PDB file of N, CA, C, O and CB in Angstrom:
ATOM      1  N   LYS A   1      -3.968   5.097  41.879  1.00  0.00           N
ATOM      2  CA  LYS A   1      -3.017   5.743  41.547  1.00  0.00           C
ATOM      3  C   LYS A   1      -2.885   5.391  39.897  1.00  0.00           C
ATOM      4  O   LYS A   1      -3.044   4.292  39.366  1.00  0.00           O
ATOM      5  CB  LYS A   1      -1.858   5.411  42.496  1.00  0.00           C
ATOM      6  N   ARG A   2      -2.585   6.517  39.339  1.00  0.00           N
ATOM      7  CA  ARG A   2      -2.256   6.423  37.612  1.00  0.00           C
ATOM      8  C   ARG A   2      -0.934   5.853  37.386  1.00  0.00           C
ATOM      9  O   ARG A   2       0.043   6.326  37.967  1.00  0.00           O
ATOM     10  CB  ARG A   2      -2.224   7.965  36.790  1.00  0.00           C
ATOM     11  N   GLY A   3      -0.817   4.693  36.435  1.00  0.00           N
ATOM     12  CA  GLY A   3       0.589   4.263  36.008  1.00  0.00           C
ATOM     13  C   GLY A   3       0.967   3.297  36.924  1.00  0.00           C
ATOM     14  O   GLY A   3       2.146   3.035  37.163  1.00  0.00           O
ATOM     15  N   SER A   4      -0.148   2.658  37.541  1.00  0.00           N
ATOM     16  CA  SER A   4       0.191   1.475  38.444  1.00  0.00           C
ATOM     17  C   SER A   4      -0.640   0.221  38.143  1.00  0.00           C
ATOM     18  O   SER A   4      -1.692   0.301  37.508  1.00  0.00           O
ATOM     19  CB  SER A   4      -0.035   1.858  39.940  1.00  0.00           C
ATOM     20  N   GLY A   5      -0.238  -0.732  38.525  1.00  0.00           N
ATOM     21  CA  GLY A   5      -1.082  -1.976  38.289  1.00  0.00           C
ATOM     22  C   GLY A   5      -0.455  -3.052  37.688  1.00  0.00           C
ATOM     23  O   GLY A   5       0.640  -2.817  37.178  1.00  0.00           O
ATOM     24  N   LYS A   6      -0.978  -4.404  37.614  1.00  0.00           N
ATOM     25  CA  LYS A   6      -0.329  -5.511  36.968  1.00  0.00           C
ATOM     26  C   LYS A   6      -0.025  -5.250  35.344  1.00  0.00           C
ATOM     27  O   LYS A   6       0.789  -5.964  34.758  1.00  0.00           O
ATOM     28  CB  LYS A   6      -1.271  -6.780  37.184  1.00  0.00           C
ATOM     29  N   LEU A   7      -0.625  -4.347  34.771  1.00  0.00           N
ATOM     30  CA  LEU A   7      -0.438  -4.534  33.414  1.00  0.00           C
ATOM     31  C   LEU A   7       0.503  -3.087  33.065  1.00  0.00           C
ATOM     32  O   LEU A   7       0.604  -2.646  31.920  1.00  0.00           O
ATOM     33  CB  LEU A   7      -2.023  -4.716  32.573  1.00  0.00           C
ATOM     34  N   VAL A   8       1.071  -2.538  34.109  1.00  0.00           N
ATOM     35  CA  VAL A   8       2.134  -1.415  34.025  1.00  0.00           C
ATOM     36  C   VAL A   8       3.133  -1.386  34.828  1.00  0.00           C
ATOM     37  O   VAL A   8       3.020  -0.964  35.978  1.00  0.00           O
ATOM     38  CB  VAL A   8       1.673  -0.248  34.179  1.00  0.00           C
ATOM     39  N   ARG A   9       4.221  -1.822  34.340  1.00  0.00           N
ATOM     40  CA  ARG A   9       5.598  -2.166  34.903  1.00  0.00           C
ATOM     41  C   ARG A   9       6.657  -1.141  34.431  1.00  0.00           C
ATOM     42  O   ARG A   9       6.717  -0.639  33.309  1.00  0.00           O
ATOM     43  CB  ARG A   9       6.050  -3.641  34.444  1.00  0.00           C
ATOM     44  N   HIS A  10       7.596  -0.887  35.626  1.00  0.00           N
ATOM     45  CA  HIS A  10       8.648   0.102  34.699  1.00  0.00           C
ATOM     46  C   HIS A  10       9.730  -0.808  33.780  1.00  0.00           C
ATOM     47  O   HIS A  10       9.977  -2.010  33.872  1.00  0.00           O
ATOM     48  CB  HIS A  10       9.681   1.177  35.851  1.00  0.00           C
ATOM     49  N   ALA A  11      10.201   0.046  33.000  1.00  0.00           N
ATOM     50  CA  ALA A  11      10.893  -0.414  31.902  1.00  0.00           C
ATOM     51  C   ALA A  11      11.650   0.788  31.381  1.00  0.00           C
ATOM     52  O   ALA A  11      11.329   1.967  31.528  1.00  0.00           O
ATOM     53  CB  ALA A  11       9.967  -1.051  30.872  1.00  0.00           C
ATOM     54  N   THR A  12      12.803   0.258  30.690  1.00  0.00           N
ATOM     55  CA  THR A  12      13.666   1.184  30.144  1.00  0.00           C
ATOM     56  C   THR A  12      13.393   0.881  28.765  1.00  0.00           C
ATOM     57  O   THR A  12      12.469   0.117  28.482  1.00  0.00           O
ATOM     58  CB  THR A  12      15.145   1.094  30.584  1.00  0.00           C
ATOM     59  N   GLY A  13      14.445   1.655  27.477  1.00  0.00           N
ATOM     60  CA  GLY A  13      14.240   1.199  26.434  1.00  0.00           C
ATOM     61  C   GLY A  13      12.565   1.656  25.729  1.00  0.00           C
ATOM     62  O   GLY A  13      11.752   2.570  25.872  1.00  0.00           O
ATOM     63  N   GLY A  14      12.700   0.356  24.901  1.00  0.00           N
ATOM     64  CA  GLY A  14      11.384   0.359  24.066  1.00  0.00           C
ATOM     65  C   GLY A  14      11.413   0.012  22.481  1.00  0.00           C
ATOM     66  O   GLY A  14      12.462   0.034  21.838  1.00  0.00           O
ATOM     67  N   ALA A  15      10.263  -0.281  21.967  1.00  0.00           N
ATOM     68  CA  ALA A  15      10.284  -0.679  20.406  1.00  0.00           C
ATOM     69  C   ALA A  15       8.881   0.190  20.016  1.00  0.00           C
ATOM     70  O   ALA A  15       7.994   0.612  20.758  1.00  0.00           O
ATOM     71  CB  ALA A  15      10.172  -2.656  20.044  1.00  0.00           C
ATOM     72  N   HIS A  16       9.001   0.259  18.950  1.00  0.00           N
ATOM     73  CA  HIS A  16       7.825   0.543  18.018  1.00  0.00           C
ATOM     74  C   HIS A  16       7.399  -0.336  17.018  1.00  0.00           C
ATOM     75  O   HIS A  16       7.684  -0.184  15.830  1.00  0.00           O
ATOM     76  CB  HIS A  16       8.030   1.633  17.356  1.00  0.00           C
ATOM     77  N   GLY A  17       6.752  -1.216  17.449  1.00  0.00           N
ATOM     78  CA  GLY A  17       6.493  -2.426  16.475  1.00  0.00           C
ATOM     79  C   GLY A  17       7.215  -3.593  16.227  1.00  0.00           C
ATOM     80  O   GLY A  17       8.088  -3.682  17.091  1.00  0.00           O
ATOM     81  N   TYR A  18       7.255  -4.470  15.497  1.00  0.00           N
ATOM     82  CA  TYR A  18       8.248  -5.574  15.396  1.00  0.00           C
ATOM     83  C   TYR A  18       8.862  -5.711  14.016  1.00  0.00           C
ATOM     84  O   TYR A  18       8.258  -5.220  13.063  1.00  0.00           O
ATOM     85  CB  TYR A  18       7.601  -6.890  15.770  1.00  0.00           C
ATOM     86  N   PHE A  19       9.832  -6.241  13.861  1.00  0.00           N
ATOM     87  CA  PHE A  19      10.523  -6.664  12.483  1.00  0.00           C
ATOM     88  C   PHE A  19       9.477  -7.540  11.639  1.00  0.00           C
ATOM     89  O   PHE A  19       8.778  -8.343  12.256  1.00  0.00           O
ATOM     90  CB  PHE A  19      11.976  -7.610  12.767  1.00  0.00           C
ATOM     91  N   ALA A  20       9.357  -7.424  10.369  1.00  0.00           N
ATOM     92  CA  ALA A  20       8.643  -8.569   9.605  1.00  0.00           C
ATOM     93  C   ALA A  20       9.123  -9.365   9.179  1.00  0.00           C
ATOM     94  O   ALA A  20       8.652  -9.789   8.124  1.00  0.00           O
ATOM     95  CB  ALA A  20       8.048  -8.398   8.750  1.00  0.00           C
ATOM     96  N   ASP A  21      10.266  -9.989   9.720  1.00  0.00           N
ATOM     97  CA  ASP A  21      10.773 -11.191   9.578  1.00  0.00           C
ATOM     98  C   ASP A  21       9.980 -12.479   9.837  1.00  0.00           C
ATOM     99  O   ASP A  21      10.482 -13.557   9.521  1.00  0.00           O
ATOM    100  CB  ASP A  21      11.777 -11.166  10.294  1.00  0.00           C
ATOM    101  N   PHE A  22       8.605 -12.406  10.472  1.00  0.00           N
ATOM    102  CA  PHE A  22       8.134 -13.529  10.685  1.00  0.00           C
ATOM    103  C   PHE A  22       6.301 -12.995  10.063  1.00  0.00           C
ATOM    104  O   PHE A  22       5.766 -11.895  10.203  1.00  0.00           O
ATOM    105  CB  PHE A  22       8.518 -14.057  12.487  1.00  0.00           C
ATOM    106  N   PRO A  23       5.789 -14.146   9.446  1.00  0.00           N
ATOM    107  CA  PRO A  23       4.327 -13.790   8.832  1.00  0.00           C
ATOM    108  C   PRO A  23       3.482 -13.313   9.586  1.00  0.00           C
ATOM    109  O   PRO A  23       2.648 -12.526   9.137  1.00  0.00           O
ATOM    110  CB  PRO A  23       3.626 -14.790   8.307  1.00  0.00           C
ATOM    111  N   GLU A  24       3.495 -13.669  10.878  1.00  0.00           N
ATOM    112  CA  GLU A  24       2.600 -13.451  11.793  1.00  0.00           C
ATOM    113  C   GLU A  24       2.366 -11.939  12.268  1.00  0.00           C
ATOM    114  O   GLU A  24       1.465 -11.621  13.044  1.00  0.00           O
ATOM    115  CB  GLU A  24       2.964 -14.266  12.815  1.00  0.00           C
ATOM    116  N   VAL A  25       3.250 -11.084  11.728  1.00  0.00           N
ATOM    117  CA  VAL A  25       3.309  -9.542  11.876  1.00  0.00           C
ATOM    118  C   VAL A  25       3.085  -8.695  10.827  1.00  0.00           C
ATOM    119  O   VAL A  25       3.132  -7.472  10.953  1.00  0.00           O
ATOM    120  CB  VAL A  25       4.480  -9.142  12.297  1.00  0.00           C
ATOM    121  N   MET A  26       2.768  -9.438   9.470  1.00  0.00           N
ATOM    122  CA  MET A  26       2.439  -8.705   8.390  1.00  0.00           C
ATOM    123  C   MET A  26       1.241  -8.226   8.128  1.00  0.00           C
ATOM    124  O   MET A  26       0.328  -8.807   8.714  1.00  0.00           O
ATOM    125  CB  MET A  26       2.710  -9.250   7.499  1.00  0.00           C
ATOM    126  N   THR A  27       0.938  -7.318   7.408  1.00  0.00           N
ATOM    127  CA  THR A  27      -0.462  -6.735   7.086  1.00  0.00           C
ATOM    128  C   THR A  27      -0.268  -6.508   5.695  1.00  0.00           C
ATOM    129  O   THR A  27       0.731  -6.786   5.033  1.00  0.00           O
ATOM    130  CB  THR A  27      -0.932  -5.356   7.906  1.00  0.00           C
ATOM    131  N   GLY A  28      -1.593  -5.839   5.227  1.00  0.00           N
ATOM    132  CA  GLY A  28      -1.903  -5.364   3.930  1.00  0.00           C
ATOM    133  C   GLY A  28      -1.881  -3.859   4.124  1.00  0.00           C
ATOM    134  O   GLY A  28      -1.867  -3.253   5.195  1.00  0.00           O
ATOM    135  N   PHE A  29      -1.880  -3.270   2.651  1.00  0.00           N
ATOM    136  CA  PHE A  29      -2.259  -1.843   2.396  1.00  0.00           C
ATOM    137  C   PHE A  29      -3.057  -1.820   1.364  1.00  0.00           C
ATOM    138  O   PHE A  29      -2.632  -2.303   0.315  1.00  0.00           O
ATOM    139  CB  PHE A  29      -1.186  -0.936   2.151  1.00  0.00           C
ATOM    140  N   VAL A  30      -4.389  -1.260   1.409  1.00  0.00           N
ATOM    141  CA  VAL A  30      -5.160  -1.035  -0.009  1.00  0.00           C
ATOM    142  C   VAL A  30      -5.513   0.299   0.006  1.00  0.00           C
ATOM    143  O   VAL A  30      -5.970   0.893   0.982  1.00  0.00           O
ATOM    144  CB  VAL A  30      -6.511  -1.928  -0.270  1.00  0.00           C
ATOM    145  N   GLY A  31      -5.256   0.852  -1.291  1.00  0.00           N
ATOM    146  CA  GLY A  31      -5.301   2.134  -1.769  1.00  0.00           C
ATOM    147  C   GLY A  31      -6.636   2.390  -2.656  1.00  0.00           C
ATOM    148  O   GLY A  31      -6.871   1.516  -3.491  1.00  0.00           O
ATOM    149  N   TRP A  32      -7.244   3.123  -2.604  1.00  0.00           N
ATOM    150  CA  TRP A  32      -8.528   3.097  -3.797  1.00  0.00           C
ATOM    151  C   TRP A  32      -8.942   4.525  -3.550  1.00  0.00           C
ATOM    152  O   TRP A  32      -9.122   5.130  -2.493  1.00  0.00           O
ATOM    153  CB  TRP A  32     -10.022   1.837  -3.534  1.00  0.00           C
ATOM    154  N   GLY A  33      -9.076   5.018  -5.195  1.00  0.00           N
ATOM    155  CA  GLY A  33      -9.685   6.542  -5.192  1.00  0.00           C
ATOM    156  C   GLY A  33      -9.047   7.303  -6.544  1.00  0.00           C
ATOM    157  O   GLY A  33      -8.277   6.780  -7.349  1.00  0.00           O
ATOM    158  N   ASN A  34      -9.414   8.276  -6.574  1.00  0.00           N
ATOM    159  CA  ASN A  34      -8.907   9.403  -7.893  1.00  0.00           C
ATOM    160  C   ASN A  34      -7.144   9.343  -7.677  1.00  0.00           C
ATOM    161  O   ASN A  34      -6.521   9.356  -6.614  1.00  0.00           O
ATOM    162  CB  ASN A  34      -9.668  11.495  -7.583  1.00  0.00           C
ATOM    163  N   GLY A  35      -6.606   9.272  -9.118  1.00  0.00           N
ATOM    164  CA  GLY A  35      -5.684   9.279  -8.728  1.00  0.00           C
ATOM    165  C   GLY A  35      -4.622   7.884  -8.745  1.00  0.00           C
ATOM    166  O   GLY A  35      -3.459   7.845  -9.146  1.00  0.00           O
ATOM    167  N   LEU A  36      -5.390   6.864  -8.211  1.00  0.00           N
ATOM    168  CA  LEU A  36      -4.695   5.561  -8.187  1.00  0.00           C
ATOM    169  C   LEU A  36      -5.046   4.715  -9.349  1.00  0.00           C
ATOM    170  O   LEU A  36      -6.208   4.975  -9.662  1.00  0.00           O
ATOM    171  CB  LEU A  36      -5.004   4.812  -6.935  1.00  0.00           C
ATOM    172  N   ASN A  37      -4.451   3.667 -10.245  1.00  0.00           N
ATOM    173  CA  ASN A  37      -4.410   2.555 -11.329  1.00  0.00           C
ATOM    174  C   ASN A  37      -5.579   1.450 -10.413  1.00  0.00           C
ATOM    175  O   ASN A  37      -5.466   1.373  -9.189  1.00  0.00           O
ATOM    176  CB  ASN A  37      -2.462   1.803 -11.656  1.00  0.00           C
ATOM    177  N   ALA A  38      -6.415   0.833 -10.983  1.00  0.00           N
ATOM    178  CA  ALA A  38      -7.118   0.091 -10.328  1.00  0.00           C
ATOM    179  C   ALA A  38      -6.209  -1.413 -10.483  1.00  0.00           C
ATOM    180  O   ALA A  38      -5.376  -1.421 -11.389  1.00  0.00           O
ATOM    181  CB  ALA A  38      -8.649   0.199 -10.880  1.00  0.00           C
ATOM    182  N   GLY A  39      -6.312  -2.373  -9.833  1.00  0.00           N
ATOM    183  CA  GLY A  39      -5.970  -3.584  -9.809  1.00  0.00           C
ATOM    184  C   GLY A  39      -4.328  -3.893  -9.548  1.00  0.00           C
ATOM    185  O   GLY A  39      -3.814  -5.010  -9.613  1.00  0.00           O
ATOM    186  N   VAL A  40      -3.715  -2.776  -9.274  1.00  0.00           N
ATOM    187  CA  VAL A  40      -1.988  -2.918  -9.420  1.00  0.00           C
ATOM    188  C   VAL A  40      -2.052  -3.830  -7.843  1.00  0.00           C
ATOM    189  O   VAL A  40      -2.798  -3.648  -6.881  1.00  0.00           O
ATOM    190  CB  VAL A  40      -0.764  -0.925  -9.432  1.00  0.00           C
ATOM    191  N   VAL A  41      -1.128  -4.689  -8.018  1.00  0.00           N
ATOM    192  CA  VAL A  41      -0.484  -5.421  -7.011  1.00  0.00           C
ATOM    193  C   VAL A  41       0.705  -5.184  -6.475  1.00  0.00           C
ATOM    194  O   VAL A  41       1.598  -5.494  -7.263  1.00  0.00           O
ATOM    195  CB  VAL A  41      -0.392  -6.462  -7.325  1.00  0.00           C
ATOM    196  N   ILE A  42       1.097  -4.762  -5.459  1.00  0.00           N
ATOM    197  CA  ILE A  42       2.447  -4.454  -4.882  1.00  0.00           C
ATOM    198  C   ILE A  42       2.604  -5.811  -3.772  1.00  0.00           C
ATOM    199  O   ILE A  42       1.873  -5.798  -2.782  1.00  0.00           O
ATOM    200  CB  ILE A  42       2.474  -2.727  -4.058  1.00  0.00           C
ATOM    201  N   PRO A  43       3.545  -6.938  -3.962  1.00  0.00           N
ATOM    202  CA  PRO A  43       3.440  -8.130  -2.956  1.00  0.00           C
ATOM    203  C   PRO A  43       4.105  -7.696  -1.854  1.00  0.00           C
ATOM    204  O   PRO A  43       3.808  -8.195  -0.768  1.00  0.00           O
ATOM    205  CB  PRO A  43       4.041  -9.499  -3.417  1.00  0.00           C
ATOM    206  N   HIS A  44       4.922  -6.889  -1.920  1.00  0.00           N
ATOM    207  CA  HIS A  44       5.786  -6.194  -0.820  1.00  0.00           C
ATOM    208  C   HIS A  44       5.953  -4.790  -0.455  1.00  0.00           C
ATOM    209  O   HIS A  44       6.328  -4.091  -1.397  1.00  0.00           O
ATOM    210  CB  HIS A  44       6.939  -6.481  -1.032  1.00  0.00           C
ATOM    211  N   MET A  45       5.787  -4.222   0.593  1.00  0.00           N
ATOM    212  CA  MET A  45       5.732  -2.906   0.567  1.00  0.00           C
ATOM    213  C   MET A  45       5.994  -2.602   2.172  1.00  0.00           C
ATOM    214  O   MET A  45       5.349  -3.170   3.053  1.00  0.00           O
ATOM    215  CB  MET A  45       4.323  -2.370  -0.104  1.00  0.00           C
ATOM    216  N   ASN A  46       7.168  -1.498   2.463  1.00  0.00           N
ATOM    217  CA  ASN A  46       7.512  -1.235   3.705  1.00  0.00           C
ATOM    218  C   ASN A  46       6.463  -0.160   4.128  1.00  0.00           C
ATOM    219  O   ASN A  46       5.664   0.443   3.412  1.00  0.00           O
ATOM    220  CB  ASN A  46       8.988  -0.822   3.806  1.00  0.00           C
ATOM    221  N   VAL A  47       6.687  -0.067   5.599  1.00  0.00           N
ATOM    222  CA  VAL A  47       5.954   0.960   6.268  1.00  0.00           C
ATOM    223  C   VAL A  47       6.181   2.350   5.933  1.00  0.00           C
ATOM    224  O   VAL A  47       5.211   3.096   5.801  1.00  0.00           O
ATOM    225  CB  VAL A  47       6.158   0.846   7.558  1.00  0.00           C
ATOM    226  N   PRO A  48       7.774   2.920   5.730  1.00  0.00           N
ATOM    227  CA  PRO A  48       7.980   4.092   5.070  1.00  0.00           C
ATOM    228  C   PRO A  48       7.864   4.491   3.676  1.00  0.00           C
ATOM    229  O   PRO A  48       8.331   5.490   3.130  1.00  0.00           O
ATOM    230  CB  PRO A  48       8.960   4.331   5.323  1.00  0.00           C
ATOM    231  N   ASP A  49       6.917   3.213   3.014  1.00  0.00           N
ATOM    232  CA  ASP A  49       6.636   3.797   1.638  1.00  0.00           C
ATOM    233  C   ASP A  49       5.169   4.294   1.903  1.00  0.00           C
ATOM    234  O   ASP A  49       4.762   4.774   0.845  1.00  0.00           O
ATOM    235  CB  ASP A  49       6.781   2.641   0.296  1.00  0.00           C
ATOM    236  N   ILE A  50       4.411   4.359   2.676  1.00  0.00           N
ATOM    237  CA  ILE A  50       3.152   4.850   2.803  1.00  0.00           C
ATOM    238  C   ILE A  50       3.313   6.550   2.956  1.00  0.00           C
ATOM    239  O   ILE A  50       2.624   7.268   2.231  1.00  0.00           O
ATOM    240  CB  ILE A  50       2.432   4.086   4.085  1.00  0.00           C
ATOM    241  N   ALA A  51       3.917   6.928   3.583  1.00  0.00           N
ATOM    242  CA  ALA A  51       4.009   8.346   3.770  1.00  0.00           C
ATOM    243  C   ALA A  51       4.383   9.154   2.510  1.00  0.00           C
ATOM    244  O   ALA A  51       3.942  10.303   2.468  1.00  0.00           O
ATOM    245  CB  ALA A  51       4.989   8.605   4.821  1.00  0.00           C
ATOM    246  N   PRO A  52       5.117   8.727   1.498  1.00  0.00           N
ATOM    247  CA  PRO A  52       5.116   9.488   0.482  1.00  0.00           C
ATOM    248  C   PRO A  52       4.036   9.231  -0.631  1.00  0.00           C
ATOM    249  O   PRO A  52       3.828  10.097  -1.480  1.00  0.00           O
ATOM    250  CB  PRO A  52       6.346   9.420   0.028  1.00  0.00           C
ATOM    251  N   ILE A  53       3.420   8.164  -0.627  1.00  0.00           N
ATOM    252  CA  ILE A  53       2.394   7.803  -1.479  1.00  0.00           C
ATOM    253  C   ILE A  53       0.965   8.731  -1.412  1.00  0.00           C
ATOM    254  O   ILE A  53       0.185   9.181  -2.250  1.00  0.00           O
ATOM    255  CB  ILE A  53       2.137   6.347  -1.145  1.00  0.00           C
ATOM    256  N   ILE A  54       1.089   8.756   0.209  1.00  0.00           N
ATOM    257  CA  ILE A  54      -0.218   9.735   0.496  1.00  0.00           C
ATOM    258  C   ILE A  54       0.238  11.292   0.268  1.00  0.00           C
ATOM    259  O   ILE A  54      -0.629  12.154   0.132  1.00  0.00           O
ATOM    260  CB  ILE A  54      -0.817   9.547   2.227  1.00  0.00           C
ATOM    261  N   ALA A  55       1.419  11.570   0.238  1.00  0.00           N
ATOM    262  CA  ALA A  55       1.673  13.130   0.030  1.00  0.00           C
ATOM    263  C   ALA A  55       1.601  13.375  -1.326  1.00  0.00           C
ATOM    264  O   ALA A  55       1.218  14.469  -1.739  1.00  0.00           O
ATOM    265  CB  ALA A  55       3.058  13.674   0.543  1.00  0.00           C
ATOM    266  N   ARG A  56       1.994  12.298  -2.213  1.00  0.00           N
ATOM    267  CA  ARG A  56       1.962  12.773  -3.614  1.00  0.00           C
ATOM    268  C   ARG A  56       0.297  12.752  -3.775  1.00  0.00           C
ATOM    269  O   ARG A  56      -0.234  13.735  -4.291  1.00  0.00           O
ATOM    270  CB  ARG A  56       2.906  11.698  -4.784  1.00  0.00           C
ATOM    271  N   LEU A  57      -0.440  11.739  -3.374  1.00  0.00           N
ATOM    272  CA  LEU A  57      -1.766  11.665  -3.655  1.00  0.00           C
ATOM    273  C   LEU A  57      -2.512  13.234  -2.976  1.00  0.00           C
ATOM    274  O   LEU A  57      -3.505  13.668  -3.560  1.00  0.00           O
ATOM    275  CB  LEU A  57      -2.342  10.127  -2.936  1.00  0.00           C
ATOM    276  N   LEU A  58      -2.131  13.764  -2.125  1.00  0.00           N
ATOM    277  CA  LEU A  58      -2.440  15.180  -1.680  1.00  0.00           C
ATOM    278  C   LEU A  58      -1.670  16.164  -2.043  1.00  0.00           C
ATOM    279  O   LEU A  58      -1.817  17.283  -1.551  1.00  0.00           O
ATOM    280  CB  LEU A  58      -2.478  15.318  -0.417  1.00  0.00           C
ATOM    281  N   GLU A  59      -0.681  15.880  -3.009  1.00  0.00           N
ATOM    282  CA  GLU A  59      -0.069  17.159  -3.836  1.00  0.00           C
ATOM    283  C   GLU A  59       0.818  17.825  -2.888  1.00  0.00           C
ATOM    284  O   GLU A  59       1.046  18.994  -3.201  1.00  0.00           O
ATOM    285  CB  GLU A  59      -1.229  18.291  -4.394  1.00  0.00           C
ATOM    286  N   LEU A  60       1.315  17.469  -1.950  1.00  0.00           N
ATOM    287  CA  LEU A  60       2.154  17.891  -1.054  1.00  0.00           C
ATOM    288  C   LEU A  60       3.746  17.980  -1.591  1.00  0.00           C
ATOM    289  O   LEU A  60       4.235  17.275  -2.474  1.00  0.00           O
ATOM    290  CB  LEU A  60       1.950  16.988   0.094  1.00  0.00           C
ATOM    291  N   ASP A  61       4.298  18.840  -0.965  1.00  0.00           N
ATOM    292  CA  ASP A  61       5.661  18.705  -1.256  1.00  0.00           C
ATOM    293  C   ASP A  61       6.552  17.929  -0.078  1.00  0.00           C
ATOM    294  O   ASP A  61       6.866  18.527   0.951  1.00  0.00           O
ATOM    295  CB  ASP A  61       6.177  20.134  -1.512  1.00  0.00           C
ATOM    296  N   PHE A  62       6.970  16.393  -0.351  1.00  0.00           N
ATOM    297  CA  PHE A  62       7.372  16.123   0.808  1.00  0.00           C
ATOM    298  C   PHE A  62       8.582  14.877  -0.025  1.00  0.00           C
ATOM    299  O   PHE A  62       8.258  14.149  -0.963  1.00  0.00           O
ATOM    300  CB  PHE A  62       5.975  15.632   2.017  1.00  0.00           C
ATOM    301  N   GLU A  63       9.641  14.908   0.473  1.00  0.00           N
ATOM    302  CA  GLU A  63      10.419  14.038   0.248  1.00  0.00           C
ATOM    303  C   GLU A  63      10.885  13.135   1.435  1.00  0.00           C
ATOM    304  O   GLU A  63      11.317  13.512   2.524  1.00  0.00           O
ATOM    305  CB  GLU A  63      11.329  14.631  -0.349  1.00  0.00           C
ATOM    306  N   SER A  64      10.702  11.864   0.986  1.00  0.00           N
ATOM    307  CA  SER A  64      11.150  10.706   2.048  1.00  0.00           C
ATOM    308  C   SER A  64      12.352  10.388   2.022  1.00  0.00           C
ATOM    309  O   SER A  64      12.960  10.360   0.952  1.00  0.00           O
ATOM    310  CB  SER A  64      10.540   9.470   1.937  1.00  0.00           C
ATOM    311  N   GLN A  65      12.971  10.069   3.254  1.00  0.00           N
ATOM    312  CA  GLN A  65      14.535   9.960   3.179  1.00  0.00           C
ATOM    313  C   GLN A  65      14.427   8.221   2.870  1.00  0.00           C
ATOM    314  O   GLN A  65      15.209   7.584   2.165  1.00  0.00           O
ATOM    315  CB  GLN A  65      15.539  10.553   4.896  1.00  0.00           C
ATOM    316  N   ASP A  66      13.143   7.638   3.665  1.00  0.00           N
ATOM    317  CA  ASP A  66      13.415   6.114   3.455  1.00  0.00           C
ATOM    318  C   ASP A  66      12.245   5.694   2.452  1.00  0.00           C
ATOM    319  O   ASP A  66      12.649   4.994   1.523  1.00  0.00           O
ATOM    320  CB  ASP A  66      13.362   5.172   4.984  1.00  0.00           C
ATOM    321  N   GLY A  67      11.288   5.891   2.448  1.00  0.00           N
ATOM    322  CA  GLY A  67      10.167   5.200   1.353  1.00  0.00           C
ATOM    323  C   GLY A  67      10.218   5.509   0.126  1.00  0.00           C
ATOM    324  O   GLY A  67      10.657   6.583  -0.287  1.00  0.00           O
ATOM    325  N   GLN A  68       9.670   4.382  -0.741  1.00  0.00           N
ATOM    326  CA  GLN A  68       9.885   4.492  -2.366  1.00  0.00           C
ATOM    327  C   GLN A  68       8.369   4.449  -2.625  1.00  0.00           C
ATOM    328  O   GLN A  68       7.458   3.946  -1.968  1.00  0.00           O
ATOM    329  CB  GLN A  68      10.885   3.111  -3.241  1.00  0.00           C
ATOM    330  N   VAL A  69       8.378   5.108  -3.750  1.00  0.00           N
ATOM    331  CA  VAL A  69       7.021   5.078  -4.348  1.00  0.00           C
ATOM    332  C   VAL A  69       7.134   4.232  -5.731  1.00  0.00           C
ATOM    333  O   VAL A  69       8.124   4.256  -6.463  1.00  0.00           O
ATOM    334  CB  VAL A  69       6.460   6.653  -4.610  1.00  0.00           C
ATOM    335  N   ASN A  70       5.946   3.478  -5.966  1.00  0.00           N
ATOM    336  CA  ASN A  70       5.971   2.406  -7.221  1.00  0.00           C
ATOM    337  C   ASN A  70       5.254   3.379  -8.082  1.00  0.00           C
ATOM    338  O   ASN A  70       4.154   3.768  -7.690  1.00  0.00           O
ATOM    339  CB  ASN A  70       5.123   0.735  -7.034  1.00  0.00           C
ATOM    340  N   GLU A  71       5.713   3.807  -9.165  1.00  0.00           N
ATOM    341  CA  GLU A  71       4.877   4.413  -9.945  1.00  0.00           C
ATOM    342  C   GLU A  71       3.743   3.861 -10.677  1.00  0.00           C
ATOM    343  O   GLU A  71       2.799   4.640 -10.811  1.00  0.00           O
ATOM    344  CB  GLU A  71       5.524   4.896 -10.662  1.00  0.00           C
ATOM    345  N   GLU A  72       3.640   2.894 -11.097  1.00  0.00           N
ATOM    346  CA  GLU A  72       2.382   1.986 -11.557  1.00  0.00           C
ATOM    347  C   GLU A  72       1.230   2.339 -10.703  1.00  0.00           C
ATOM    348  O   GLU A  72       0.167   2.226 -11.315  1.00  0.00           O
ATOM    349  CB  GLU A  72       2.648   0.344 -11.412  1.00  0.00           C
ATOM    350  N   LEU A  73       1.106   2.745  -9.437  1.00  0.00           N
ATOM    351  CA  LEU A  73       0.269   3.044  -8.718  1.00  0.00           C
ATOM    352  C   LEU A  73      -0.693   4.149  -9.145  1.00  0.00           C
ATOM    353  O   LEU A  73      -1.923   4.116  -9.152  1.00  0.00           O
ATOM    354  CB  LEU A  73       0.852   3.228  -7.709  1.00  0.00           C
ATOM    355  N   PHE A  74       0.149   5.153  -9.507  1.00  0.00           N
ATOM    356  CA  PHE A  74      -0.606   6.324 -10.163  1.00  0.00           C
ATOM    357  C   PHE A  74      -1.185   6.338 -11.571  1.00  0.00           C
ATOM    358  O   PHE A  74      -0.764   5.657 -12.506  1.00  0.00           O
ATOM    359  CB  PHE A  74       0.234   7.380 -10.165  1.00  0.00           C
ATOM    360  N   LYS A  75      -2.206   7.197 -11.609  1.00  0.00           N
ATOM    361  CA  LYS A  75      -2.617   7.641 -13.093  1.00  0.00           C
ATOM    362  C   LYS A  75      -2.057   8.450 -13.565  1.00  0.00           C
ATOM    363  O   LYS A  75      -1.928   9.398 -12.790  1.00  0.00           O
ATOM    364  CB  LYS A  75      -3.731   8.052 -13.343  1.00  0.00           C
ATOM    365  N   ASN A  76      -1.514   8.635 -14.720  1.00  0.00           N
ATOM    366  CA  ASN A  76      -0.933   9.585 -15.339  1.00  0.00           C
ATOM    367  C   ASN A  76      -1.687  11.401 -15.443  1.00  0.00           C
ATOM    368  O   ASN A  76      -1.086  12.285 -16.053  1.00  0.00           O
ATOM    369  CB  ASN A  76      -0.791   8.836 -16.667  1.00  0.00           C
TER     370      ASN A  76
END
């Protein structure tokens, strides 16, 4: 029967990921290629910052409600 077994259980609510309040859940982001400056290090970056960076590289018209773009990432 689909949706049953020891690994599947009924629950309410849910969550997507974890808060980065502790180092065990932190990760990295590496960007490389045309349009990006080499050697730029951003010590801390939030997940919502990724979408506007990618949109800018793809020259898409995208306005992020939450993300921030660090200008030093990009070549002029």
